[in-house]
C-alpha positions as CSV (number, residue, x, y, z in Angstrom):
1,M,0.0,0.0,0.0
2,T,1.3,3.4,-1.0
3,M,-0.3,6.4,0.7
4,R,-0.5,9.2,-1.9
5,T,-0.7,12.9,-0.8
6,H,-2.0,16.0,-2.5
7,P,-3.1,19.4,-1.5
8,L,-6.7,20.2,-0.3
9,G,-7.7,22.5,-3.1
10,T,-5.3,25.2,-4.5
11,T,-4.7,26.7,-1.1
12,G,-5.0,23.9,1.4
13,P,-2.4,21.7,3.2
14,Q,-0.9,18.5,1.9
15,V,-3.0,15.6,3.1
16,S,-3.1,11.8,2.7
17,A,-5.3,10.2,0.1
18,L,-7.6,9.0,2.9
19,G,-8.5,10.8,6.0
20,L,-9.8,9.5,9.4
21,G,-13.2,10.7,10.6
22,C,-13.1,10.4,14.3
23,M,-16.8,11.3,15.2
24,G,-17.9,7.6,15.7
25,M,-15.2,7.3,18.4
26,S,-17.3,9.5,20.6
27,A,-20.9,9.9,19.4
28,L,-23.8,8.8,17.3
29,Y,-22.9,5.2,16.7
30,G,-23.3,3.6,20.1
31,D,-20.7,3.1,22.7
32,A,-17.0,3.0,21.6
33,D,-13.8,1.8,23.3
34,R,-11.6,4.8,24.1
35,T,-8.4,2.7,24.3
36,E,-9.1,1.1,20.9
37,S,-10.1,4.5,19.4
38,I,-6.8,6.1,20.4
39,A,-4.9,3.0,19.1
40,T,-6.8,3.4,15.8
41,V,-5.7,7.0,15.5
42,H,-2.1,6.0,16.2
43,A,-2.4,3.2,13.6
44,A,-3.8,5.6,11.0
45,L,-0.9,8.0,11.6
46,E,1.6,5.2,11.4
47,A,0.1,4.1,8.0
48,G,0.6,7.6,6.6
49,V,-2.9,9.1,7.2
50,T,-2.4,12.7,7.9
51,L,-5.9,14.2,8.0
52,L,-7.9,13.8,11.2
53,D,-11.5,15.1,11.3
54,T,-13.4,16.1,14.4
55,G,-16.0,18.5,15.6
56,D,-16.4,20.5,18.8
57,F,-20.0,19.3,19.2
58,Y,-19.2,15.6,18.8
59,A,-20.3,14.4,22.3
60,M,-19.9,18.0,23.5
61,G,-16.1,18.2,23.3
62,H,-15.4,14.6,24.1
63,N,-14.1,13.8,20.5
64,E,-11.7,16.8,20.5
65,M,-10.3,15.7,23.8
66,L,-9.9,12.1,22.5
67,V,-8.1,13.4,19.4
68,G,-6.0,15.6,21.6
69,E,-5.0,12.7,23.7
70,A,-4.2,10.6,20.7
71,L,-1.9,13.3,19.3
72,R,-0.3,14.0,22.7
73,T,0.6,10.3,23.1
74,A,1.7,9.7,19.5
75,P,5.4,9.8,18.5
76,A,6.5,13.3,17.8
77,A,7.2,12.7,14.1
78,L,3.6,11.3,13.6
79,R,2.1,14.1,15.7
80,E,3.8,16.7,13.5
81,Q,2.5,15.3,10.3
82,A,-1.1,15.3,11.4
83,Q,-3.5,17.9,9.9
84,V,-6.6,18.5,12.1
85,S,-9.9,19.5,10.6
86,V,-12.5,20.9,13.0
87,K,-16.2,21.6,12.5
88,F,-17.9,24.1,14.8
89,G,-21.2,26.0,15.2
90,A,-23.7,23.2,16.1
91,L,-25.4,24.1,19.3
92,R,-26.2,21.3,21.8
93,S,-28.1,21.0,25.1
94,P,-27.0,19.0,28.1
95,D,-29.4,16.2,27.2
96,G,-27.9,16.0,23.7
97,D,-30.6,17.8,21.7
98,W,-29.6,20.0,18.7
99,A,-30.4,23.7,18.9
100,G,-29.4,25.1,15.6
101,Y,-26.1,26.7,14.4
102,D,-24.2,29.8,15.3
103,G,-21.9,31.4,12.7
104,R,-21.6,34.9,14.3
105,P,-18.0,36.2,14.2
106,A,-17.8,36.4,18.0
107,A,-19.1,32.9,18.3
108,V,-16.6,31.6,15.7
109,K,-13.7,32.9,17.8
110,N,-15.2,31.6,21.0
111,F,-15.6,28.1,19.6
112,A,-12.0,28.2,18.3
113,A,-10.6,29.1,21.7
114,Y,-12.2,26.1,23.3
115,S,-11.2,23.8,20.5
116,L,-7.6,24.8,20.7
117,Q,-7.6,24.0,24.4
118,R,-9.3,20.7,24.1
119,L,-7.1,19.5,21.2
120,G,-4.0,20.8,23.0
121,V,-2.7,22.4,19.8
122,D,-1.6,25.9,18.9
123,H,-3.5,26.0,15.6
124,I,-6.2,24.2,13.7
125,D,-5.3,23.2,10.2
126,V,-8.8,23.5,8.6
127,Y,-11.7,25.2,10.4
128,R,-15.3,25.1,9.1
129,I,-18.8,25.7,10.3
130,A,-20.7,22.4,10.3
131,R,-23.8,23.8,8.7
132,L,-24.8,27.2,7.3
133,D,-26.3,29.5,9.9
134,P,-29.3,30.9,8.1
135,D,-29.2,34.1,10.2
136,V,-25.6,35.0,9.4
137,P,-24.2,35.6,5.9
138,I,-21.4,33.1,5.1
139,E,-19.2,36.1,4.3
140,E,-19.2,37.1,8.0
141,T,-18.5,33.6,9.2
142,V,-15.7,33.0,6.7
143,G,-14.3,36.5,7.5
144,A,-14.0,35.6,11.2
145,I,-12.1,32.5,10.3
146,S,-9.8,34.6,8.1
147,E,-9.1,36.8,11.1
148,L,-8.1,33.7,13.1
149,I,-5.8,32.8,10.2
150,E,-4.2,36.3,10.4
151,K,-3.5,35.7,14.1
152,G,-2.0,32.2,13.5
153,Y,-4.8,30.2,15.2
154,V,-6.1,28.6,12.0
155,R,-4.3,27.7,8.8
156,H,-7.1,27.2,6.2
157,V,-10.8,27.9,5.7
158,G,-13.1,25.0,5.0
159,L,-16.8,24.6,4.3
160,S,-19.3,21.9,5.2
161,E,-22.6,20.8,3.6
162,V,-23.3,24.0,1.6
163,G,-24.5,24.5,-2.0
164,A,-22.9,26.0,-5.1
165,D,-24.1,29.6,-4.4
166,T,-22.7,29.6,-0.9
167,I,-19.5,28.1,-2.1
168,R,-19.0,31.0,-4.6
169,R,-19.8,33.6,-2.0
170,A,-17.4,32.1,0.5
171,A,-14.7,31.8,-2.1
172,A,-15.1,35.5,-3.0
173,T,-14.4,36.3,0.6
174,A,-11.4,34.1,1.3
175,P,-9.5,31.2,-0.2
176,I,-11.3,28.0,0.6
177,A,-9.3,24.8,1.1
178,D,-12.1,22.2,0.8
179,L,-15.7,21.4,1.1
180,Q,-16.7,18.6,3.5
181,I,-19.8,16.9,2.3
182,E,-21.4,13.5,2.1
183,Y,-20.5,11.5,-1.1
184,S,-20.8,7.8,-1.7
185,L,-22.2,5.4,-4.2
186,I,-25.7,5.9,-2.7
187,S,-25.3,9.7,-1.9
188,R,-24.4,11.4,-5.2
189,G,-26.3,14.7,-4.9
190,I,-23.1,16.8,-5.2
191,E,-22.5,15.7,-8.8
192,E,-25.1,18.0,-10.4
193,S,-23.9,21.4,-9.3
194,I,-21.7,21.3,-6.3
195,L,-18.8,19.2,-7.7
196,P,-18.6,21.3,-10.9
197,T,-18.4,24.4,-8.8
198,T,-15.7,23.2,-6.5
199,R,-13.6,22.1,-9.5
200,E,-14.1,25.4,-11.3
201,L,-12.9,27.2,-8.1
202,G,-10.0,24.8,-7.3
203,I,-11.6,23.6,-4.1
204,S,-11.2,20.0,-3.0
205,I,-13.9,17.7,-1.6
206,T,-13.5,15.9,1.7
207,A,-16.1,13.2,1.4
208,Y,-17.6,11.8,4.5
209,G,-20.1,9.0,4.7
210,V,-18.3,7.0,2.0
211,L,-19.7,3.8,3.5
212,S,-23.0,5.5,4.3
213,R,-22.6,5.0,8.0
214,G,-21.8,1.3,7.5
215,L,-24.8,0.6,5.3
216,I,-22.7,-0.2,2.3
217,S,-19.7,-1.6,4.2
218,G,-20.7,-5.2,3.6
219,H,-20.8,-5.8,7.4
220,F,-24.4,-4.5,8.1
221,T,-27.1,-7.2,8.4
222,R,-30.8,-7.1,8.2
223,D,-31.3,-8.4,11.7
224,R,-28.8,-6.1,13.4
225,Q,-30.2,-4.5,16.5
226,L,-29.0,-0.9,17.0
227,A,-28.6,0.8,20.4
228,A,-30.9,3.7,21.3
229,N,-27.8,6.1,21.2
230,D,-26.9,5.0,17.6
231,F,-27.9,7.6,15.0
232,R,-28.8,4.8,12.6
233,A,-31.7,3.6,14.7
234,H,-33.5,6.8,13.5
235,S,-32.0,7.1,10.0
236,P,-34.5,6.6,7.2
237,R,-32.1,4.5,5.2
238,F,-31.9,1.9,8.0
239,Q,-35.6,1.5,8.5
240,G,-37.9,-1.4,7.4
241,E,-38.3,-1.7,3.6
242,N,-35.7,1.0,3.0
243,L,-33.1,-1.2,4.7
244,R,-34.1,-4.3,2.8
245,H,-33.9,-2.4,-0.5
246,N,-30.5,-0.8,0.3
247,L,-29.0,-4.1,1.5
248,D,-30.0,-5.7,-1.8
249,L,-27.9,-3.0,-3.5
250,V,-25.0,-4.1,-1.2
251,E,-25.4,-7.7,-2.3
252,A,-25.2,-6.6,-5.9
253,L,-22.0,-4.7,-5.1
254,R,-20.6,-7.7,-3.2
255,K,-20.6,-9.8,-6.4
256,I,-18.4,-7.3,-8.1
257,A,-16.1,-7.0,-5.0
258,E,-15.8,-10.8,-4.8
259,H,-14.9,-11.0,-8.5
260,K,-12.0,-8.6,-7.9
261,G,-11.0,-10.3,-4.6
262,V,-11.7,-7.3,-2.4
263,S,-14.2,-6.4,0.2
264,V,-17.4,-4.5,-0.3
265,A,-16.0,-1.6,1.8
266,Q,-12.8,-1.5,-0.2
267,I,-14.6,-1.3,-3.5
268,A,-17.0,1.4,-2.2
269,I,-14.1,3.5,-1.0
270,A,-12.2,2.9,-4.2
271,W,-15.2,4.1,-6.2
272,V,-15.1,7.5,-4.3
273,L,-11.3,7.7,-4.9
274,S,-11.9,7.1,-8.6
275,R,-14.2,10.1,-8.9
276,G,-11.3,12.3,-8.1
277,A,-8.6,10.4,-10.0
278,Q,-9.2,12.3,-13.2
279,H,-9.2,15.7,-11.5
280,N,-5.9,15.9,-9.6
281,D,-7.2,13.6,-6.9
282,D,-9.5,16.3,-5.7
283,I,-11.6,14.0,-3.5
284,V,-10.3,12.8,-0.1
285,P,-12.5,10.1,1.4
286,L,-12.9,10.2,5.2
287,V,-13.1,6.7,6.6
288,G,-15.0,6.4,9.9
289,A,-13.1,3.4,11.2
290,R,-13.4,3.0,15.0
291,T,-11.1,0.0,15.3
292,R,-7.7,-1.0,13.8
293,E,-9.3,-3.9,12.0
294,R,-11.8,-1.7,10.1
295,L,-9.0,0.9,9.5
296,T,-6.8,-1.8,7.9
297,E,-9.7,-2.9,5.6
298,S,-10.3,0.7,4.6
299,L,-6.7,1.4,3.8
300,G,-6.8,-1.6,1.5
301,A,-8.9,0.4,-0.9
302,L,-5.8,2.3,-1.9
303,D,-4.6,-0.9,-3.6
304,V,-7.9,-1.4,-5.6
305,T,-7.8,-0.3,-9.2
306,L,-11.1,0.1,-11.0
307,D,-11.0,0.0,-14.7
308,A,-13.8,1.2,-17.1
309,A,-15.5,-2.2,-17.0
310,D,-15.5,-2.3,-13.2
311,L,-16.9,1.2,-13.0
312,A,-19.6,0.3,-15.5
313,A,-20.5,-2.8,-13.5
314,I,-20.7,-0.8,-10.3
315,E,-23.0,1.8,-12.0
316,R,-25.3,-1.0,-13.1
317,A,-25.4,-2.6,-9.7
318,V,-25.8,0.7,-7.8
319,P,-27.2,3.4,-10.1
320,A,-27.3,7.0,-9.0
321,D,-30.4,7.7,-6.9
322,A,-30.8,3.9,-6.2
323,A,-30.9,4.3,-2.4
324,A,-34.2,4.2,-0.5
325,G,-34.7,6.9,2.2
326,E,-33.1,10.2,2.9
327,R,-29.6,10.7,4.3
328,Y,-31.0,12.2,7.6
329,P,-34.3,12.4,9.4
330,A,-36.5,15.2,8.1
331,P,-35.6,17.8,10.7
332,Q,-31.8,17.4,10.0
333,M,-32.4,17.5,6.2
334,A,-33.8,21.0,6.6
335,H,-30.4,22.2,7.8
336,L,-28.5,20.9,4.8
337,G,-27.5,23.8,2.5
338,S,-28.7,23.5,-1.1
339,K,-27.8,27.1,-2.1
């Protein structure tokens, strides 16, 4: 396995071909093992992964503290190569409820101050609001991040889950390193207008949900019982007939994977990588591995080569818009930017 590196967009840092999304180590997917989580971060760094993604609202700071501990206990050379991406702005209550988003400049700086402390770092490599605050122009939010860059607390501006118009407005305000957004075989909404816009402007995509929260990993079964604190227990794609339909798509994908001698997860990640291969590798998949075993499997996708026949077979097995159910429950879908 060779870990390629490339810049995030025309202005961002050099990062590895895959990034590690750390959210599941703290929140939304049931209980996690802290010791194994930290060992997984260390294993990712040792394998050449440089991009670590977290959010200040993942278990209300827990994930940032976990990532901070993993960095603090990693060998110095590995710690220095890490690039940390942080999402901010999502408001939470003590009982875990969601209370909207805050992109006001003063709030941006306040969030950054706490993140720097929890992570134990002197700067954040890529900083982005998790979702657009409908009450604050994106220019003001991005402008506040730019001020943090001027003071050395942040290196690059990122965006998350916004549409083409917002991307253009943000890019007119400050250089944008990348857009973090869901992209997978069964979540291809960015292809119509968002991906052409980022490519026109020289902005990379950091793709999360490349295995659709485990749905197309090849490991999810129809009879799996999800804990109450697992986001998927309430996700439309994991419910009833939707789940049965979506797992039928996975079985069709499994046949292609078995023919190539790889796992379903590896071919799904390799497909995302292939979408950026003809465009200066402008798509970086975030893998949400919570264990070293799953990390190893995900990294194996770097050795999977998909030729034209493979891609055509995958397209037949899992066409665009083939998934049943929305990505999120209706209240959360309302917060996803389309403009």
